[in-house]
N, C-alpha and C positions, 0 to 999 in steps of 0.2 A: 503493498500499499504506500500512497506518494506523502509526504510530509503534506497538512492541508497549510492550507490560509488562514482557514476559521476551525476553532473545534468546540466552541460551547456560544450557545445562544441562552440569555438568560433575560427574564421578564420579570420587569421593578413594577408590581402592582400598586406602590405609594401613590394617592392621588388619584387612581383609577374609579370611574362612576361604574359598577358592573352592570347599570340600570339602563346606558346608553351604549352606543357602538360607537367605537368596535369593541369596546371590553365585554359585552354581554353576549361575545360569540363563544357558544359553547367549549370548544378544544380551548380556549384562555382559564377556565375555572379551574382546573387541576395542574394548567402547565407552570409551573416555576423555572426549569431549568431544562435544555436540553444538549445534550453532548453529540456533537460532530464527530465520528469516528471512522467515514467512508467519504472516496473521492466523489461519489455517486450518491443523496439523499435525496430520497421524492416523497414528497407527504401529497398521500394521497387521500382522500374524503368525498362525501357525498355531495352535492351542489349546496351551496349556502355554509359549509362547514366553517368556510375559513381561510381555505387555499390559498387565493390568492391575496388575502388582505394579510396573510404572514409573512410570505416572499414579497410583496409591494416593501412593507413596514422593514424586512431585513434589508434590502435593496437600498431603500432610501437613508436607512441606520450607517448604511456602506458608503452612503457618499453617491451614489446613483440614482438621476432622474425617475420619476414616477413612474413615467409613461415609457420608459426604456432609453436604452441608448449604453454607449458607454463612459467612462467617469471624466470623458472630455465633454459629453454633450450634454448639455442644458437649456430646454427650453419649455413652454409650458402651452397647451390648448385649451387646459381645465383640469383646474385646480380642485382635484374631488378627490384626497385620498387622508388616510384616516391620520389620527393624532397617537396609533401603535410605537409606530419607529421611535418615540421619543423615549419608551419605557422598555425599549430591547437593547443590554448591553450584550454585545457581541467581543469574545473574547479572539484578539489576531494574533497570528502563530506567525507571519512574515507577510512579506510586498508579494501578490502576483504583478506577473507582467502587463494583465489587464483587464479588467472587469470588464461586467456588460450584463444590463439587464434587457431579458427579449419575453416580451410579454404578446401573444395575439391581438388583443383585442385593440391596440394602437399602436402593432406595429405598420399602418398605414402613416401615422404621424415622423416616426423613425426614419421610414422610406424616403418621406416627402425632404425631410432634412439634411439625408442624406446627399438626394439629386441635385439639390439645390447651394448648397456650400460648396464655396473655395477657399482653400486655405495656401500655405505657402511653400505647400507642393503640388499643387493643382487640385484639380477637380477631388472632391470629398468621395463622391462614387467610384472615383477608379480603384480606392484603396478596399470596395466592397465587389468588387467583382463585375461593376458598371449600374447602368441607371435601374434600378431597382425597380422602378412604375413602368418599365417597357416589360417585366415580367409577371409571370401569373401571381398571385397570395405565396402559394407553396413553391414556386421555383425561386421567389425574390426572396423570402425567410433560409430557405436552402444557401441558395448564393451567400447571404451575412455570413452566413454561420461558416460555410468552405474556405468564407475569403478573410473574415474579418475574427474568428476563433482560433485562438495561438496558443498554441501549446505553454503549460504555466500560469494560465488564467483561471478567472474567477469568476462562474459563469451562474446566472440566476434567470430560470427559466420558467413563465408562466402561462401553464397547457399550450404548448406547442404545439399538440397536435391536431388544434381547431383548422391550424392555416392546411394543414400536410393528409395524405391520402395516406393508406395503409402501405404503400409501399415505399411512399415518401417517409412513412414514422420510421421505417428499418434503415435508411438510410441514414435520418437524422442519430437513429442509436448506433451504428456506427463508428459517424463522426464524434459523440460522446464518449466512446469504447475509447478511442486511439488518443482524445483528448486525453483524458483520464488516464491510457496510460505512459504518458506525457508529461505528467504534473499538473493535471488541470483538475479544479475538482468545481461541481456541480450541485444546485441546489435546485430541484423544479418540482413544480406544483402540478399536479396531473393524474389523470383517471383512465389515461391511454393502456389496453392491457399489454400493448408492443411495450412500449417503454419502460413499464410498469415490471416487464420478464428479464428487466435487465439482470443477468444472473451477477453480477459483482458488484450489484448497487444495494441498498438498504432504503424500506420501506414504514416511514412513519404516518400510524393510523391515525387521523386527526377525527376518525369518529371515535376513536376509542382511550381519549386523554395519552394522544399522541404516543402509545406506543409501537416499539417494532413490530411488524407482523410479516408473514411469510406471502410469497406472491398467490398460492396456490389457498391462502385461507382469506384473499379479499375477496370482499363481494363483486367486484370486476371481472375476476377469474369464472366464479363460479356463474357469473349471469351470462357470460359471454360464452362459453363452453355449455353450460343449458340450451341455449336458445340455437348455437350453431350447429349442436348435435340433433334437434328438433324443431325447427323454427316453426312448422304450421301448427304443430303442438303447443308450442307456448303463444302463438298467438288466438289459438282455441281458449287458450286459459287467459289471456288479456283480453279477448273479446268477447267473452264470458259465452262461448260459445260449443263447450264440452257437452 
């Protein structure tokens, strides 16, 4: 296992109003500290459990833009992020070569910054493999990963599967594996059965008080397995036509 850039996230509950968002999120009620001991940590849970809220707070606490981007990319189209980051204490073990927060829902904004900015060394898009808006959502997403994610980096991903087909998710999984082997660290919020299956990663179950869980014990694995084994029977059950 590689040396990690961050190895601990502590939640300081002082001056938090647990009746209000985000401090009323269920997963935070019993969350005091999380030890990161794997190059790839995945936060898994049902919609609304707080995956995106938590990884967003971690990203902001690390100096990254809430809407996504590198540590040098500061812009704002819509200031709508929670105060949770102010209550996170992150133990840093080293300095990554680069940091990047990649979230599917605001990727358009990041791509716009990349495609329209010019720096001392030329167009910013040249560092990202070309104009991102001239590709499909999924293609530009992977182009960014392929060209801007470097070895020995720290990467926070929020539901990257939203932009990618199953085949492209497997391509992303290969990139994650190669980067992790070469000194990078990932923190990922996802409910993709493909990404969650990464055999060298660690899954944190936000449905169950931030406990580690095996892939085969996740609801995602069980539901997809049952559905794909017999989709028509599952539809009979769903449509109450059994």
